FIVEX-73136 format. One line per field, with one value per atom (N, C-alpha, C): residue number from 1; residue in one letter; atom name; x, y, z. Coordinates in Angstrom, 2 decimals. Layout:
i: NUM,...
aa: A,...
at: CA,...
px: X,...
py: Y,...
pz: Z,...
//
This chain:
i: 1,1,1,2,2,2,3,3,3,4,4,4,5,5,5,6,6,6,7,7,7,8,8,8,9,9,9,10,10,10,11,11,11,12,12,12,13,13,13,14,14,14,15,15,15,16,16,16,17,17,17,18,18,18,19,19,19,20,20,20,21,21,21,22,22,22,23,23,23,24,24,24,25,25,25,26,26,26,27,27,27,28,28,28,29,29,29,30,30,30,31,31,31,32,32,32,33,33,33,34,34,34,35,35,35,36,36,36,37,37,37,38,38,38,39,39,39,40,40,40,41,41,41,42,42,42,43,43,43,44,44,44,45,45,45,46,46,46,47,47,47,48,48,48,49,49,49,50,50,50,51,51,51,52,52,52,53,53,53,54,54,54,55,55,55,56,56,56,57,57,57,58,58,58,59,59,59,60,60,60,61,61,61,62,62,62,63,63,63,64,64,64,65,65,65,66,66,66,67,67,67,68,68,68,69,69,69,70,70,70,71,71,71,72,72,72,73,73,73,74,74,74,75,75,75,76,76,76,77,77,77,78,78,78,79,79,79,80,80,80,81,81,81,82,82,82,83,83,83,84,84,84,85,85,85,86,86,86,87,87,87,88,88,88,89,89,89,90,90,90,91,91,91,92,92,92,93,93,93,94,94,94,95,95,95,96,96,96,97,97,97,98,98,98,99,99,99,100,100,100,101,101,101,102,102,102,103,103,103,104,104,104,105,105,105,106,106,106,107,107,107,108,108,108,109,109,109,110,110,110,111,111,111
aa: M,M,M,K,K,K,A,A,A,Y,Y,Y,S,S,S,V,V,V,D,D,D,L,L,L,R,R,R,Q,Q,Q,K,K,K,I,I,I,I,I,I,D,D,D,T,T,T,Y,Y,Y,N,N,N,S,S,S,E,E,E,S,S,S,I,I,I,S,S,S,Q,Q,Q,R,R,R,K,K,K,L,L,L,A,A,A,K,K,K,R,R,R,F,F,F,R,R,R,V,V,V,A,A,A,L,L,L,S,S,S,F,F,F,I,I,I,Y,Y,Y,K,K,K,L,L,L,L,L,L,K,K,K,Q,Q,Q,Y,Y,Y,R,R,R,Q,Q,Q,S,S,S,G,G,G,D,D,D,I,I,I,A,A,A,P,P,P,K,K,K,V,V,V,R,R,R,T,T,T,L,L,L,Q,Q,Q,T,T,T,P,P,P,T,T,T,K,K,K,L,L,L,N,N,N,E,E,E,P,P,P,Q,Q,Q,L,L,L,Q,Q,Q,V,V,V,L,L,L,K,K,K,Q,Q,Q,L,L,L,V,V,V,E,E,E,A,A,A,N,N,N,N,N,N,D,D,D,A,A,A,T,T,T,L,L,L,E,E,E,E,E,E,L,L,L,R,R,R,D,D,D,Q,Q,Q,L,L,L,E,E,E,Q,Q,Q,A,A,A,T,T,T,G,G,G,V,V,V,R,R,R,I,I,I,G,G,G,R,R,R,S,S,S,T,T,T,T,T,T,A,A,A,R,R,R,M,M,M,L,L,L,Q,Q,Q,R,R,R,L,L,L,Q,Q,Q
at: N,CA,C,N,CA,C,N,CA,C,N,CA,C,N,CA,C,N,CA,C,N,CA,C,N,CA,C,N,CA,C,N,CA,C,N,CA,C,N,CA,C,N,CA,C,N,CA,C,N,CA,C,N,CA,C,N,CA,C,N,CA,C,N,CA,C,N,CA,C,N,CA,C,N,CA,C,N,CA,C,N,CA,C,N,CA,C,N,CA,C,N,CA,C,N,CA,C,N,CA,C,N,CA,C,N,CA,C,N,CA,C,N,CA,C,N,CA,C,N,CA,C,N,CA,C,N,CA,C,N,CA,C,N,CA,C,N,CA,C,N,CA,C,N,CA,C,N,CA,C,N,CA,C,N,CA,C,N,CA,C,N,CA,C,N,CA,C,N,CA,C,N,CA,C,N,CA,C,N,CA,C,N,CA,C,N,CA,C,N,CA,C,N,CA,C,N,CA,C,N,CA,C,N,CA,C,N,CA,C,N,CA,C,N,CA,C,N,CA,C,N,CA,C,N,CA,C,N,CA,C,N,CA,C,N,CA,C,N,CA,C,N,CA,C,N,CA,C,N,CA,C,N,CA,C,N,CA,C,N,CA,C,N,CA,C,N,CA,C,N,CA,C,N,CA,C,N,CA,C,N,CA,C,N,CA,C,N,CA,C,N,CA,C,N,CA,C,N,CA,C,N,CA,C,N,CA,C,N,CA,C,N,CA,C,N,CA,C,N,CA,C,N,CA,C,N,CA,C,N,CA,C,N,CA,C,N,CA,C,N,CA,C,N,CA,C,N,CA,C,N,CA,C,N,CA,C,N,CA,C,N,CA,C,N,CA,C,N,CA,C,N,CA,C,N,CA,C,N,CA,C,N,CA,C,N,CA,C
px: -22.20,-21.19,-21.40,-20.32,-20.38,-20.58,-21.21,-21.46,-20.14,-20.03,-18.86,-18.90,-17.68,-17.57,-18.09,-18.47,-18.98,-17.83,-16.60,-15.44,-15.30,-15.38,-15.27,-16.43,-17.64,-18.76,-18.60,-18.06,-17.85,-16.80,-15.73,-14.68,-15.30,-16.16,-16.83,-17.68,-18.48,-19.37,-18.51,-17.47,-16.62,-15.95,-15.47,-14.83,-15.88,-17.05,-18.10,-18.47,-18.56,-18.95,-17.79,-16.55,-15.49,-14.93,-15.05,-14.46,-15.61,-15.31,-16.21,-15.93,-16.45,-16.13,-17.38,-17.37,-18.55,-18.66,-19.87,-20.11,-19.30,-19.20,-18.38,-16.95,-16.35,-14.92,-14.78,-15.79,-15.79,-15.78,-16.58,-16.61,-15.29,-14.64,-13.33,-12.27,-12.30,-11.28,-11.36,-12.56,-12.72,-12.91,-12.89,-13.03,-14.25,-15.38,-16.67,-17.57,-18.72,-19.64,-20.30,-20.58,-21.26,-22.62,-23.26,-24.61,-24.56,-23.43,-23.25,-23.18,-22.46,-22.36,-23.74,-24.47,-25.84,-26.65,-26.64,-27.46,-27.02,-25.68,-25.16,-25.52,-25.34,-25.70,-27.18,-27.97,-29.44,-29.83,-29.25,-29.54,-29.09,-27.91,-27.38,-28.30,-28.72,-29.60,-30.95,-31.52,-32.87,-32.89,-31.89,-31.96,-30.82,-29.71,-28.53,-27.70,-28.15,-27.48,-26.71,-25.53,-24.71,-24.48,-25.02,-24.76,-25.43,-24.86,-25.50,-26.89,-27.81,-29.17,-29.14,-29.97,-30.04,-31.20,-30.96,-32.03,-32.84,-34.10,-34.93,-35.72,-36.16,-36.97,-36.20,-36.17,-35.57,-36.62,-36.26,-37.18,-37.65,-38.91,-39.42,-39.02,-38.86,-38.54,-39.76,-39.50,-40.56,-41.47,-40.87,-41.66,-41.80,-42.97,-43.18,-42.73,-42.82,-42.30,-43.01,-44.35,-45.05,-44.63,-44.45,-44.05,-42.60,-41.74,-40.38,-40.38,-41.30,-41.38,-41.89,-42.76,-43.23,-42.02,-41.24,-40.06,-39.11,-38.97,-38.08,-38.56,-39.85,-40.42,-40.24,-40.41,-40.25,-38.79,-37.81,-36.43,-36.15,-36.71,-36.50,-37.07,-38.20,-38.88,-38.18,-37.62,-37.01,-35.61,-34.70,-33.44,-32.57,-32.96,-32.22,-32.91,-33.96,-34.72,-33.94,-34.17,-33.52,-34.24,-33.61,-34.25,-35.60,-35.57,-36.79,-37.91,-37.54,-38.58,-39.09,-38.16,-38.63,-39.48,-39.17,-39.94,-41.37,-41.47,-42.78,-43.59,-42.94,-43.63,-44.10,-43.27,-43.66,-44.88,-44.88,-46.06,-47.32,-47.23,-48.38,-48.86,-47.89,-48.26,-48.78,-48.21,-48.56,-49.24,-49.10,-49.70,-48.73,-47.55,-46.62,-45.48,-45.31,-44.29,-43.11,-41.94,-40.71,-39.71,-38.68,-37.66,-36.64,-35.88,-34.88,-33.85,-33.39,-32.38,-33.00,-34.27,-34.91,-35.01,-35.34,-35.39,-34.03,-33.01,-31.66,-31.34,-31.75,-31.52,-32.28,-33.53,-34.38,-33.80,-33.20,-32.59,-31.36,-30.59,-29.43,-29.86,-31.00,-31.51,-31.87,-32.42,-32.77,-31.54,-30.43,-29.18,-29.38
py: 132.07,133.10,134.06,134.42,135.35,136.77,137.56,138.98,139.73,140.75,141.65,142.37,142.60,143.24,144.65,145.11,146.53,147.49,147.10,147.91,148.17,147.13,147.28,148.12,147.83,148.57,150.11,150.43,151.80,152.45,151.71,152.24,152.54,151.68,151.92,153.16,153.25,154.46,155.72,155.70,156.89,157.27,156.28,156.56,157.12,156.62,157.10,158.53,158.87,160.21,161.17,160.82,161.73,161.96,160.99,161.10,161.11,161.70,161.67,160.43,159.30,158.03,157.27,156.62,155.83,154.59,154.05,152.81,151.63,151.67,150.58,150.64,151.82,151.98,151.60,151.95,151.63,150.11,149.42,147.93,147.31,147.88,147.39,147.66,148.86,149.23,148.29,148.01,147.19,145.69,145.36,143.96,143.26,143.96,143.41,143.52,142.84,142.84,144.23,144.62,145.89,145.87,144.72,144.60,144.82,144.44,144.72,146.20,146.89,148.36,149.02,148.63,149.13,148.95,147.69,147.36,148.06,148.18,148.86,150.30,150.98,152.39,152.64,151.78,151.90,151.75,150.75,150.54,151.76,152.28,153.42,154.66,154.91,156.04,155.93,154.74,154.56,154.53,153.86,153.68,154.30,154.68,155.16,154.08,152.83,151.73,150.95,150.50,149.72,148.27,147.89,146.55,145.53,144.32,143.28,142.98,142.70,142.32,140.96,140.79,139.52,138.74,137.50,136.63,136.15,136.54,136.15,134.86,134.60,133.36,132.37,131.16,130.09,129.55,129.24,128.69,127.32,127.06,125.80,124.61,123.47,122.31,121.89,121.14,120.69,119.66,118.88,117.83,118.17,117.93,118.09,116.84,116.79,115.65,114.32,114.32,113.05,112.55,113.45,113.08,112.55,113.12,112.61,111.18,110.91,109.57,108.59,108.99,108.10,107.81,108.82,108.63,107.65,107.77,106.88,105.46,105.28,103.92,103.35,104.21,103.76,103.29,104.02,103.65,102.34,102.15,100.95,99.73,99.96,98.86,98.59,99.60,99.50,100.15,99.59,100.26,100.31,99.61,99.67,100.47,101.22,102.01,103.24,103.65,104.89,106.10,107.23,108.49,108.70,108.38,108.55,107.64,106.40,105.45,105.88,106.33,106.81,108.05,108.89,110.08,109.77,108.78,108.38,107.67,106.88,106.18,107.21,108.18,109.19,110.01,110.24,110.98,110.13,108.85,107.97,107.90,107.90,107.74,109.10,110.21,111.45,112.48,112.31,113.31,114.49,114.44,115.53,115.09,115.92,115.56,116.51,115.90,116.69,116.23,117.02,116.67,115.61,115.11,114.09,114.74,115.94,116.53,116.84,117.19,117.42,116.10,115.02,113.67,113.30,113.61,113.34,114.16,115.40,116.28,115.76,115.33,114.80,113.50,112.71,111.45,111.78,112.78,113.14,113.63,114.31,114.83,113.67,112.63,111.44,110.61,110.79,110.04,108.61
pz: 157.81,157.79,158.90,159.58,160.67,160.13,161.00,160.62,160.75,159.97,160.07,161.41,161.95,163.25,163.23,164.40,164.56,164.23,164.57,164.27,162.78,162.02,160.56,160.03,160.51,160.09,160.34,161.55,161.92,161.01,160.67,159.76,158.40,157.92,156.60,156.65,157.71,157.91,158.00,158.78,158.95,157.64,156.87,155.60,154.62,154.60,153.66,154.04,155.32,155.75,155.54,155.70,155.63,154.25,153.36,152.01,150.96,149.91,148.77,147.94,148.33,147.70,147.40,146.23,145.80,146.64,146.66,147.40,146.84,145.50,144.81,145.24,145.30,145.71,147.22,147.97,149.38,149.57,148.79,148.87,148.49,147.47,147.05,148.10,148.66,149.67,150.88,151.38,152.55,152.26,150.94,150.47,151.04,150.81,151.17,149.94,149.95,148.86,148.79,147.55,147.36,147.99,147.94,148.56,150.10,150.69,152.13,152.38,151.52,151.69,151.56,150.57,150.36,151.67,152.13,153.32,154.56,154.75,155.94,155.88,154.75,154.67,154.87,154.30,154.43,155.91,156.57,158.01,158.83,158.50,159.20,159.02,157.81,157.52,158.25,158.22,158.78,160.29,160.92,162.36,163.12,162.40,163.10,163.76,163.62,164.19,163.15,163.50,162.55,163.03,164.17,164.69,163.78,163.70,162.88,163.43,162.54,162.98,163.56,164.61,165.31,164.83,164.45,163.97,165.16,165.12,166.34,166.20,165.01,164.83,163.93,164.38,163.58,162.62,161.42,160.46,160.98,161.05,161.55,160.60,161.20,160.34,159.51,158.47,157.58,158.27,159.19,159.82,161.30,161.85,163.29,164.00,165.30,166.05,165.73,165.65,165.27,163.88,162.94,161.59,161.57,162.39,162.55,163.12,164.06,164.60,163.58,162.69,161.58,160.69,160.37,159.52,160.22,161.53,162.25,162.15,162.30,162.16,160.79,159.79,158.39,158.15,158.71,158.55,159.29,160.45,161.21,160.49,159.85,159.10,157.79,157.15,155.79,155.81,156.59,156.71,155.45,154.40,153.16,152.08,152.47,151.49,151.09,149.86,149.39,149.91,149.80,150.19,149.47,148.18,147.37,147.89,148.24,148.72,150.10,150.97,152.25,152.17,151.25,151.04,150.61,149.64,149.17,150.27,151.06,152.19,153.22,153.47,154.44,153.91,152.67,152.08,152.21,152.00,152.09,153.55,154.50,155.94,156.51,156.11,156.81,155.89,154.59,153.66,153.44,153.98,153.80,152.82,151.79,150.79,150.98,151.15,151.29,150.26,150.04,149.04,149.59,148.64,149.08,150.05,149.75,150.62,152.00,152.09,153.35,154.10,153.38,153.96,154.59,153.87,154.38,155.63,155.67,156.83,158.06,157.78,158.89,159.46,158.58,159.06,159.83,159.47,160.22,161.61,161.63,162.91,163.80,163.22,164.00,164.31,163.64,163.80,163.36
//
């Protein structure tokens, strides 16, 4: 989901400062989540900044490159194996246990 624009954020802050309005009514008026209003006002009070926060670190993948290559070899050797079977074989080969959905994402990554 994309962050709300700085323009909308500024309108919310201006409305909050100029009118005696509750945060709940503010959320309804601008059709945003109440939790967004809480976070925006908190950010504004603490730093004076209303810009969306920038995500600096990407969450690392569950498998590193050598483990991905092991998974690739397992798929090449057993191309009709289920996700559950591949997951179990990967655990036996590397000692790393991942979920079925993670196995599916890693396979998509390998194409």
